[in-house]
Phi, psi and omega in degrees: 000149187185224189235182184300142179079002169207161181237142175258118178261148171290127181262115180244133172224156179245142181208156180243133180243137172248119183231075181044280184273356191227142169247127189236128172248133185225148170245127182257138183235129178213191174231119184238140180284141181208152179293149182283124181234166181293130187283141171272160178303134184269105176222118174269113180279145172270124186258023169069016176272169180289147177244161179267109182233166182085204183277113183244131179266132178253108176269137183249124176249109182266117182248114182102187185271120169233138179281158179305327181291317181299313178301318182297326178295317179292312181301313181299325178297315179293321175300326185288342184304321180242018183277147175253002187278330188284151179288135175298151348291136188241166176296323178298321177292330174296309184296331182301339181296333179294340180291340181280350171281146190309140173109352178090209192268158176242108181261107184266132178229146179285128178261229180275158177243131181248127185249115179244068186281346186271007178051047186300336178256011181092180180254008175232106187253154175243173180302324178300323178294321177303315180297323181293320181287321188273337185283153174075011182254001193229186179228066174062225187285001178261016187220142168234117177269121183248119177260124180241122182258141184285171187294341180259015178251125176267142181230145183308117183085351179304128178078334180279318178211012180198151177247351181182172184215144165228145181193192182225140177253129182244147177284166182301327179279352180072011182268313182266132177233129181239128176280147176220158176221141168238136177222136179251151175277112186266012188309316182254353179256317181202056180300330181288351179247312186256357177235012170297139014263025179271001177215153178300142184301149181297323183230165177085183179303134185272083178283151182298133179284163174280156175280129183293132187295336176251013176073015181222108182300316183295311184288320176298325174293322178297326177299315180300312182291325177295313180301316178302315185283328173299315180294321179290325180296315185282332186261344178212059186292325188243022177062028173221028180257236180265124174192163174246144174093190181288150180295337177285342180210066187282147164266125188250193188311317179253324184293341175289342184245028185305141176087356184249121182236338181206176182295147176081015182290156173203167184310119182093348177240117187289347181106175183283122180234177178276154178227127180288124184294327181285312185261343183079005180289146178260140182202166177221002183212135174270141176236191179295160174054033179069014181288154170235143181222156170251115183244143178288157178299155177230143182289131180259114183299333182283321183258347182059038178227163173281115189266127175248165181275333179227000000 
């Protein structure tokens, strides 16, 4: 995502890590600047792998300092995914597109929350630290462990080629598999890359940013990246679900539609979205507790297009 005359694409790569007792497969998601090229037809092929369907518990591991308000924004977003209470267009109607992927609906509920405010692993984390934080909090295929790192925590590859990661952790016996996600708060490190369009782009013409719907550039940016990774996790959890391109660099349900938030979008312009008259904040989805969110487009298997809410 970015500004006029260039496009920021989600950069995804797959890699396998062997860490003594654990084998980990991961898909990495970031936002990388790339020259504008002619687009190929957008078709996410189903590769006959298992998807995450049914009731899924989302455990939240908070690493570093987050305020209660910041935590409530993320929690409200996850609650909103399957809520029927919000006014259309809603977060739930956005998430409902995942039902069109084989296997039916994925009902996400917030499970336990783990608070690691003391920076016990330091403020510079590596993938091995992510495995330590995400492991042991779930119940196999019925769980997604989400690690959220605070704005003063650096993570391997953060801002350079990724804004977040999703993957699966397997036990040594290969029986228990736990999906995990990592998303970092980019407020002070790279908001022009990982929190666009709520901040001026890192490169290119400096078009005015949108006003973040919850008044927090870093957290509202995290919501965009978390939404992208949750959709990728349920539709391509083991790198053999729905994606376009090579398995080593797949475009997934939302990352295939990067930079699109409303109708009429083009590189550098997120598209037509709604604006709150009182605050001037931009959004395209209503959530629980009166929340508003800006969510990226998701690929619709029925129409083979990137579907927006407005």
